[in-house]
C-alpha positions as CSV (number, residue, x, y, z in Angstrom):
1,X,0.0,0.0,0.0
2,X,1.6,3.2,-1.2
3,X,0.0,5.5,1.3
4,X,-1.2,5.0,4.9
5,X,-4.7,3.6,4.7
6,X,-7.7,4.6,6.7
7,X,-8.9,1.9,9.1
8,X,-12.5,1.1,9.8
9,X,-13.0,-1.5,12.5
10,X,-16.7,-2.6,12.6
11,X,-17.8,-4.8,15.5
12,X,-21.2,-6.1,16.6
13,X,-22.1,-7.3,20.0
14,X,-23.0,-11.0,20.6
15,X,-23.2,-12.1,16.9
16,X,-22.7,-15.7,16.3
17,X,-20.3,-16.9,13.5
18,X,-23.2,-18.6,11.7
19,X,-25.5,-15.5,11.8
20,X,-24.3,-13.9,8.5
21,X,-24.6,-14.7,4.9
22,X,-22.8,-17.9,3.7
23,X,-22.9,-19.7,7.1
24,X,-26.3,-18.6,8.4
25,X,-29.8,-19.7,7.3
26,X,-30.5,-19.3,3.6
27,X,-33.2,-16.7,4.2
28,X,-30.9,-14.4,6.2
29,X,-30.2,-11.1,4.3
30,X,-26.8,-9.6,4.8
31,X,-26.0,-8.1,1.3
32,X,-23.4,-5.6,2.6
33,X,-21.5,-8.2,4.6
34,X,-21.6,-10.4,1.6
35,X,-20.1,-7.6,-0.5
36,X,-17.4,-7.2,2.0
37,X,-16.6,-10.9,1.8
38,X,-16.3,-10.6,-2.0
39,X,-13.7,-7.9,-1.7
40,X,-11.9,-9.3,1.3
41,X,-11.0,-12.6,3.0
42,X,-13.3,-14.3,5.3
43,X,-11.7,-16.3,8.2
44,X,-14.2,-19.0,8.9
45,X,-12.7,-20.2,12.2
46,X,-12.3,-17.1,14.3
47,X,-12.7,-17.1,18.1
48,X,-13.1,-14.8,21.0
49,X,-10.8,-16.4,23.6
50,X,-12.8,-15.0,26.5
51,X,-16.3,-14.6,25.0
52,X,-17.8,-11.9,27.2
53,X,-18.0,-8.2,26.4
54,X,-15.2,-6.4,28.4
55,X,-12.5,-9.0,28.1
56,X,-13.1,-9.4,24.4
57,X,-12.8,-5.6,23.9
58,X,-9.7,-5.4,26.0
59,X,-8.2,-8.1,23.7
60,X,-9.0,-6.0,20.6
61,X,-7.4,-3.0,22.3
62,X,-4.2,-4.7,23.4
63,X,-3.6,-7.7,21.1
64,X,-3.4,-9.9,24.2
65,X,-5.4,-12.9,25.2
66,X,-7.6,-12.4,28.3
67,X,-5.3,-14.7,30.4
68,X,-2.4,-12.4,29.5
69,X,-4.0,-9.0,30.1
70,X,-5.9,-10.4,33.2
71,X,-9.4,-9.3,32.4
72,X,-11.2,-12.7,32.3
73,X,-14.7,-11.6,33.3
74,X,-16.7,-8.4,33.0
75,X,-16.3,-7.8,36.7
76,X,-12.5,-7.9,36.8
77,X,-11.2,-4.3,36.1
78,X,-7.6,-4.2,35.0
79,X,-5.8,-0.8,34.3
80,X,-4.4,-0.2,30.8
81,X,-1.8,2.3,29.6
82,X,-3.6,4.3,26.8
83,X,-0.3,4.7,25.0
84,X,-0.1,0.9,24.4
85,X,-3.7,0.4,23.1
86,X,-4.6,0.1,19.4
87,X,-6.0,3.6,19.2
88,X,-3.2,5.0,21.4
89,X,-0.6,3.6,19.0
90,X,-2.4,4.8,15.9
91,X,-3.0,8.2,17.4
92,X,0.7,8.5,18.1
93,X,1.4,7.6,14.5
94,X,-0.7,10.5,13.3
95,X,-4.1,8.9,12.8
96,X,-7.3,10.7,13.7
97,X,-8.9,8.1,16.1
98,X,-12.6,8.1,16.9
99,X,-14.8,5.5,18.6
100,X,-18.5,5.5,17.9
101,X,-20.8,3.1,19.7
102,X,-20.4,0.6,22.5
103,X,-17.0,0.6,24.0
104,X,-17.8,-0.9,27.5
105,X,-14.8,0.8,29.1
106,X,-14.6,1.4,32.8
107,X,-15.0,4.3,33.5
108,X,-17.0,4.7,30.3
109,X,-15.6,8.1,29.4
110,X,-11.9,7.0,29.7
111,X,-10.7,7.3,26.2
112,X,-8.0,4.7,26.4
113,X,-6.1,6.3,23.5
114,X,-8.9,7.6,21.3
115,X,-9.1,11.3,20.6
116,X,-12.9,11.2,20.6
117,X,-15.6,8.9,21.7
118,X,-19.3,9.0,21.0
119,X,-21.1,6.5,23.2
120,X,-24.6,5.0,23.5
121,X,-25.0,7.1,26.7
122,X,-24.9,10.1,24.4
123,X,-27.8,8.6,22.4
124,X,-30.0,7.9,25.4
125,X,-29.4,11.4,26.8
126,X,-30.2,12.9,23.5
127,X,-33.4,11.0,23.2
128,X,-34.4,12.0,26.7
129,X,-33.9,15.7,25.9
130,X,-35.9,15.4,22.8
131,X,-38.9,13.9,24.5
132,X,-41.4,11.8,22.6
133,X,-41.2,7.9,22.3
134,X,-38.2,6.6,24.2
135,X,-36.0,3.6,23.3
136,X,-36.2,0.4,25.4
137,X,-39.4,1.3,27.3
138,X,-40.6,-2.3,27.1
139,X,-39.0,-3.3,30.4
140,X,-36.9,-6.2,29.0
141,X,-33.5,-6.5,30.6
142,X,-30.1,-6.6,28.9
143,X,-29.8,-10.4,29.0
144,X,-33.3,-11.7,28.4
145,X,-34.2,-14.0,25.5
146,X,-37.8,-12.9,25.3
147,X,-38.2,-10.8,22.2
148,X,-40.3,-7.8,21.5
149,X,-40.6,-4.9,19.0
150,X,-38.6,-1.7,19.3
151,X,-40.4,1.2,21.0
152,X,-39.0,3.6,18.5
153,X,-39.0,3.5,14.6
154,X,-35.9,2.3,12.8
155,X,-34.5,5.8,12.2
156,X,-34.6,6.5,15.9
157,X,-32.9,3.3,17.1
158,X,-29.4,3.1,18.5
159,X,-28.2,1.0,15.5
160,X,-29.3,3.8,13.1
161,X,-27.8,6.5,15.4
162,X,-24.4,4.8,15.5
163,X,-24.4,4.4,11.7
164,X,-25.5,8.1,11.3
165,X,-22.7,9.3,13.5
166,X,-20.2,7.2,11.6
167,X,-21.4,8.6,8.3
168,X,-21.2,12.1,9.6
169,X,-17.6,11.6,10.7
170,X,-16.6,10.1,7.3
171,X,-18.4,12.8,5.3
172,X,-18.0,16.0,7.4
173,X,-15.8,15.7,10.4
174,X,-12.7,13.8,9.5
175,X,-9.4,15.6,9.0
176,X,-8.6,15.2,5.3
177,X,-4.9,15.8,5.9
178,X,-4.6,12.6,8.1
179,X,-5.7,9.0,7.9
180,X,-8.4,8.0,10.3
181,X,-9.0,5.0,12.6
182,X,-12.7,4.7,13.2
183,X,-14.1,2.0,15.4
184,X,-17.9,1.7,14.7
185,X,-19.2,-0.6,17.4
186,X,-22.9,-1.7,17.2
187,X,-24.6,-2.7,20.4
188,X,-26.8,-5.3,18.7
189,X,-27.8,-8.1,18.3
190,X,-27.1,-8.2,22.1
191,X,-30.4,-8.4,24.0
192,X,-32.9,-7.0,24.4
193,X,-34.0,-8.7,21.1
194,X,-36.2,-5.7,20.0
195,X,-35.8,-5.0,16.3
196,X,-38.0,-2.3,14.7
197,X,-40.2,-2.8,11.8
198,X,-39.6,-4.0,9.1
199,X,-37.0,-6.2,10.7
200,X,-39.2,-7.4,13.5
201,X,-41.5,-9.1,11.1
202,X,-39.0,-10.0,8.4
203,X,-38.2,-13.5,9.6
204,X,-41.2,-14.4,11.7
205,X,-42.6,-16.7,9.0
206,X,-39.2,-18.0,8.0
207,X,-37.9,-21.6,8.5
208,X,-36.1,-20.8,11.7
209,X,-33.5,-23.5,12.5
210,X,-34.0,-25.3,15.8
211,X,-31.4,-25.0,18.5
212,X,-28.8,-27.8,18.8
213,X,-28.5,-29.8,22.0
214,X,-25.5,-31.8,22.9
215,X,-25.6,-35.1,24.9
216,X,-23.5,-33.3,27.5
217,X,-26.3,-30.8,28.1
218,X,-28.5,-33.5,29.4
219,X,-26.1,-34.7,32.0
220,X,-24.8,-33.4,35.4
221,X,-21.2,-33.8,34.4
222,X,-20.5,-30.0,33.9
223,X,-22.7,-28.3,36.5
224,X,-21.2,-24.9,36.3
225,X,-21.6,-24.6,32.5
226,X,-25.2,-25.7,32.6
227,X,-26.1,-23.5,35.6
228,X,-24.7,-20.3,34.1
229,X,-26.3,-21.0,30.8
230,X,-29.7,-21.8,32.3
231,X,-29.7,-19.0,34.8
232,X,-30.2,-16.5,32.0
233,X,-33.3,-18.2,30.8
234,X,-35.5,-16.1,33.1
235,X,-38.8,-18.0,33.3
236,X,-40.2,-21.1,31.5
237,X,-39.0,-20.7,27.9
238,X,-41.2,-22.5,25.3
239,X,-40.0,-23.6,21.9
240,X,-42.2,-20.8,20.5
241,X,-40.4,-18.2,22.5
242,X,-37.0,-19.6,21.3
243,X,-38.2,-19.5,17.7
244,X,-39.4,-15.9,18.0
245,X,-36.2,-14.9,19.7
246,X,-34.2,-16.4,16.9
247,X,-36.3,-14.5,14.3
248,X,-35.8,-11.2,16.2
249,X,-32.1,-11.9,16.5
250,X,-31.8,-12.4,12.7
251,X,-33.8,-9.2,12.2
252,X,-31.4,-7.2,14.3
253,X,-28.5,-8.5,12.2
254,X,-30.2,-7.5,8.9
255,X,-30.9,-4.1,10.4
256,X,-27.2,-3.7,11.2
257,X,-26.3,-4.9,7.7
258,X,-28.5,-2.4,6.0
259,X,-26.9,0.3,8.1
260,X,-23.5,-0.9,7.0
261,X,-24.6,0.0,3.5
262,X,-25.0,3.6,4.6
263,X,-21.4,3.6,5.9
264,X,-20.0,1.9,2.8
265,X,-21.9,4.4,0.6
266,X,-20.4,7.3,2.6
267,X,-16.9,5.9,2.0
268,X,-17.5,5.6,-1.7
269,X,-19.1,9.1,-2.0
270,X,-16.2,10.7,-0.2
271,X,-13.6,8.9,-2.3
272,X,-12.3,6.9,0.7
273,X,-13.4,3.4,-0.2
274,X,-10.3,2.4,-2.1
275,X,-8.0,3.6,0.7
276,X,-9.8,2.1,3.7
277,X,-9.0,-1.2,5.4
278,X,-12.2,-2.7,6.8
279,X,-12.3,-5.4,9.4
280,X,-15.6,-6.8,10.6
281,X,-16.1,-9.0,13.6
282,X,-18.0,-9.4,16.9
283,X,-16.9,-9.6,20.5
284,X,-18.5,-13.0,21.1
285,X,-21.4,-15.1,20.1
286,X,-24.7,-16.2,21.7
287,X,-26.1,-19.6,22.6
288,X,-29.6,-18.5,21.5
289,X,-31.1,-21.7,22.9
290,X,-28.3,-24.0,21.9
291,X,-27.6,-26.7,24.5
292,X,-30.6,-25.5,26.4
293,X,-29.2,-22.1,27.3
294,X,-28.5,-18.5,26.3
295,X,-25.9,-15.8,26.9
296,X,-22.2,-16.5,26.3
297,X,-19.0,-17.0,28.3
298,X,-17.9,-20.6,27.6
299,X,-15.7,-21.7,24.8
300,X,-18.4,-23.6,22.8
301,X,-18.9,-22.7,19.2
302,X,-22.2,-20.9,19.7
303,X,-20.6,-18.6,22.3
304,X,-17.0,-18.2,21.2
305,X,-16.9,-18.4,17.4
306,X,-17.4,-15.1,15.6
307,X,-17.6,-13.7,12.0
308,X,-14.3,-12.2,10.9
309,X,-13.6,-10.5,7.5
310,X,-10.6,-8.5,6.5
311,X,-10.7,-6.3,3.4
312,X,-7.6,-4.5,2.2
313,X,-7.5,-1.6,-0.3
314,X,-7.5,-2.2,-3.2
315,X,-9.3,-5.5,-3.2
316,X,-6.7,-8.3,-3.4
317,X,-6.9,-10.7,-6.4
318,X,-8.1,-13.7,-4.5
319,X,-10.3,-16.2,-6.3
320,X,-13.8,-16.9,-5.2
321,X,-12.7,-20.3,-3.9
322,X,-10.1,-19.0,-1.5
323,X,-11.8,-15.9,-0.2
324,X,-13.1,-18.0,2.7
325,X,-10.4,-19.8,4.7
326,X,-10.4,-22.0,7.7
327,X,-7.4,-20.6,9.4
328,X,-7.6,-20.5,13.2
329,X,-7.6,-16.8,14.1
330,X,-8.8,-14.8,17.2
331,X,-9.6,-11.3,18.3
332,X,-6.0,-10.7,19.5
333,X,-4.9,-10.8,15.8
334,X,-6.7,-7.5,15.1
335,X,-4.1,-5.4,17.0
336,X,-0.9,-6.5,15.1
337,X,-2.7,-6.8,11.8
338,X,-4.0,-3.2,11.8
339,X,-0.8,-1.7,13.3
340,X,1.3,-3.4,10.5
341,X,-1.2,-2.2,7.9
342,X,-0.6,1.4,9.2
343,X,3.1,1.0,9.2
344,X,3.4,1.0,13.0
345,X,5.8,-1.4,14.8
346,X,4.0,-4.1,16.8
347,X,5.1,-4.3,20.5
348,X,6.6,-7.5,21.7
349,X,4.0,-8.1,24.4
350,X,1.4,-9.2,21.9
351,X,-0.3,-12.6,21.6
352,X,-2.0,-12.0,18.3
353,X,-0.7,-12.9,14.8
354,X,-0.4,-10.4,11.9
355,X,-2.7,-11.6,9.2
356,X,-1.4,-9.4,6.4
357,X,1.0,-12.1,5.0
358,X,-1.9,-14.5,4.8
359,X,-4.0,-12.0,2.9
360,X,-1.5,-10.1,0.8
361,X,0.8,-13.0,0.0
362,X,-1.5,-16.0,0.5
363,X,1.0,-17.6,2.8
364,X,-0.1,-20.9,4.2
365,X,-1.2,-20.5,7.8
366,X,1.0,-21.7,10.6
367,X,-0.4,-24.2,13.1
368,X,-1.5,-22.6,16.4
369,X,-3.7,-23.1,19.4
370,X,-6.0,-20.7,21.2
371,X,-6.4,-20.8,24.9
372,X,-9.6,-19.6,26.8
373,X,-9.9,-18.6,30.4
374,X,-13.3,-17.6,31.8
375,X,-13.0,-16.7,35.5
376,X,-13.4,-13.9,38.1
377,X,-10.7,-15.3,40.3
378,X,-9.5,-18.8,41.4
379,X,-12.5,-19.0,43.7
380,X,-14.8,-18.4,40.8
381,X,-13.1,-20.0,37.8
382,X,-15.7,-21.3,35.4
383,X,-13.8,-22.7,32.5
384,X,-10.3,-23.2,31.0
385,X,-10.1,-24.4,27.4
386,X,-7.9,-24.8,24.3
387,X,-8.4,-25.6,20.6
388,X,-6.2,-26.3,17.7
389,X,-9.0,-25.7,15.2
390,X,-9.8,-29.4,14.8
391,X,-10.2,-30.5,18.4
392,X,-11.4,-28.5,21.4
393,X,-10.8,-29.4,25.1
394,X,-12.7,-27.7,27.9
395,X,-11.9,-28.0,31.7
396,X,-14.4,-27.0,34.3
397,X,-12.7,-26.6,37.7
398,X,-16.0,-27.0,39.5
399,X,-16.5,-30.7,39.8
400,X,-13.3,-31.3,37.8
401,X,-15.4,-31.9,34.7
402,X,-14.1,-31.9,31.1
403,X,-15.3,-31.9,27.5
404,X,-13.6,-32.9,24.3
405,X,-15.1,-32.2,20.8
406,X,-14.0,-33.2,17.4
407,X,-15.0,-30.2,15.4
408,X,-14.4,-31.9,12.1
409,X,-16.9,-34.7,12.5
410,X,-19.0,-32.9,15.1
411,X,-19.1,-29.2,14.3
412,X,-22.2,-28.6,16.5
413,X,-20.5,-30.1,19.6
414,X,-23.2,-32.6,20.1
415,X,-21.0,-35.4,21.5
416,X,-18.6,-35.0,24.4
417,X,-15.7,-37.4,23.8
418,X,-13.8,-36.7,27.0
419,X,-14.4,-40.2,28.3
420,X,-14.0,-41.9,24.9
421,X,-12.2,-45.3,25.2
422,X,-10.5,-44.9,21.9
423,X,-6.7,-44.6,22.4
424,X,-6.3,-42.0,19.7
425,X,-8.9,-39.8,21.1
426,X,-7.5,-40.2,24.6
427,X,-4.1,-39.2,23.2
428,X,-5.6,-36.0,21.7
429,X,-7.2,-35.1,25.0
430,X,-3.9,-35.7,26.9
431,X,-2.0,-33.6,24.4
432,X,-4.4,-30.7,24.5
433,X,-4.6,-30.8,28.3
434,X,-0.8,-30.7,28.6
435,X,-0.7,-27.8,26.1
436,X,-3.3,-25.9,28.2
437,X,-1.3,-26.5,31.4
438,X,1.9,-25.4,29.6
439,X,0.4,-22.2,28.3
440,X,-1.1,-21.2,31.6
441,X,2.1,-22.1,33.4
442,X,4.1,-19.9,31.1
443,X,1.7,-17.0,31.9
444,X,2.1,-17.7,35.6
445,X,-1.6,-18.3,35.8
446,X,-3.3,-18.9,39.1
447,X,-5.4,-21.5,37.4
448,X,-2.6,-24.1,37.4
449,X,-1.9,-25.6,40.9
450,X,0.9,-28.1,41.4
451,X,1.3,-28.6,37.7
452,X,-2.3,-29.5,37.3
453,X,-5.5,-27.6,36.3
454,X,-7.3,-25.9,39.2
455,X,-10.1,-28.0,40.8
456,X,-13.0,-26.6,42.8
457,X,-15.9,-28.4,44.7
458,X,-19.3,-28.4,43.1
459,X,-21.4,-25.4,44.3
460,X,-25.0,-25.7,45.3
461,X,-27.5,-24.1,43.1
462,X,-28.9,-20.8,44.5
463,X,-32.3,-21.0,46.3
464,X,-35.2,-21.0,43.8
465,X,-33.0,-21.9,40.9
466,X,-35.0,-24.0,38.5
467,X,-32.5,-24.8,35.8
468,X,-32.8,-27.3,33.0
469,X,-36.6,-27.7,32.8
470,X,-36.8,-24.2,31.4
471,X,-35.9,-25.5,28.0
472,X,-37.4,-28.6,26.3
473,X,-35.3,-31.6,25.6
474,X,-33.7,-32.2,29.0
475,X,-34.3,-35.4,30.9
476,X,-37.1,-35.7,33.5
477,X,-34.6,-36.7,36.1
478,X,-32.7,-33.4,35.5
479,X,-35.9,-31.4,35.7
480,X,-37.1,-33.2,38.8
481,X,-33.7,-32.5,40.5
482,X,-33.9,-28.8,39.7
483,X,-37.5,-28.4,40.7
484,X,-36.6,-29.3,44.3
485,X,-34.4,-26.2,44.8
């Protein structure tokens, strides 16, 4: 690239990898995402190593895995030096750096290297001052699966507002003498699942796919996983509610996509399209009824695997067959990739991999593994995990439970093979477990004790917890056990 490119990082919140064109249901409309894929490279096996909001965003900002930067749950604040963040580095290199949308920083107005931030809080205060219909007056919480319709029209939604502010920056407020780094961060399709019309009705009559449910979700082998997934199912959730929730979720995604079209049009109209790198991804996924639960957090495909597309200017001459690759990538790769694209040296303390050689030179990917830690502290460590792209191993300290999935033959993770008697499978499990211990030991992690993974006793379910019977398909024995609490 002869001149320093503009950089547009687009993220959604809680968008599954299979909720876009090409991997999602055939009825799902994402024409602008599809266009981005045609001009870029789609990494089909991308992961958020700690799939909850704040850790994932810290990973994007620092290029470090959660078990490196230490923020392994939303409730674990870890200070960061703004000079070392992605926007801090790009600002120092002469970029005009602006964040528009959900950042989820603590405190929220701490810029962490950005020159300017426009946040959802600004949207809500603006709507309150204007009076009239107010957004999210339906009473649904931020992690409920029950869907409803938006209380404001599409043009008044936060999604539209974030797109409008991004278009305004590109068209009117950018400094034409400097390249820009714009992070456009949509808050959807994170619950509440409340799309406006026409998106609320768009998929209600569609052939909505049923949730998948693994054999492990019907057992008591991994109590912490099932408890945290079930506790977000607030009330008895019928198959009809799950179906409507999925329809609303897809509607929110199409609404985002149509707003992407406005941003792309602004880049073209202002002459910036050909000199703008665009990277699209999400901070994590959403179970959306899979395995009997919702929310995110664990390293299952529904929760941790995300869409990931990198488009360089000008569009590289990839063929249609190799624009979608199965390389194992993660959110930590965003930091070194974008810094290198801007001509900025990448600091040593980075876990991510620069993806430019893969895209620009079509180099074969190197073998790698991605490690996941989901924990507040050693007393509240929910899961440790690792994948090499083919196999995935998960360790649950509570109850010393484990899972092993062959993603090649079982991409939906329906069958836990951790207790498989096959010698080859047992060898794979041992290798991944040893690799997980080695990685955590190298990072001086508190989740390895005496050269073994942390173990915790099984915790009692909280009073009134009703668990698995909230979602159909679980055994009567499991339902009866939960109903006694």
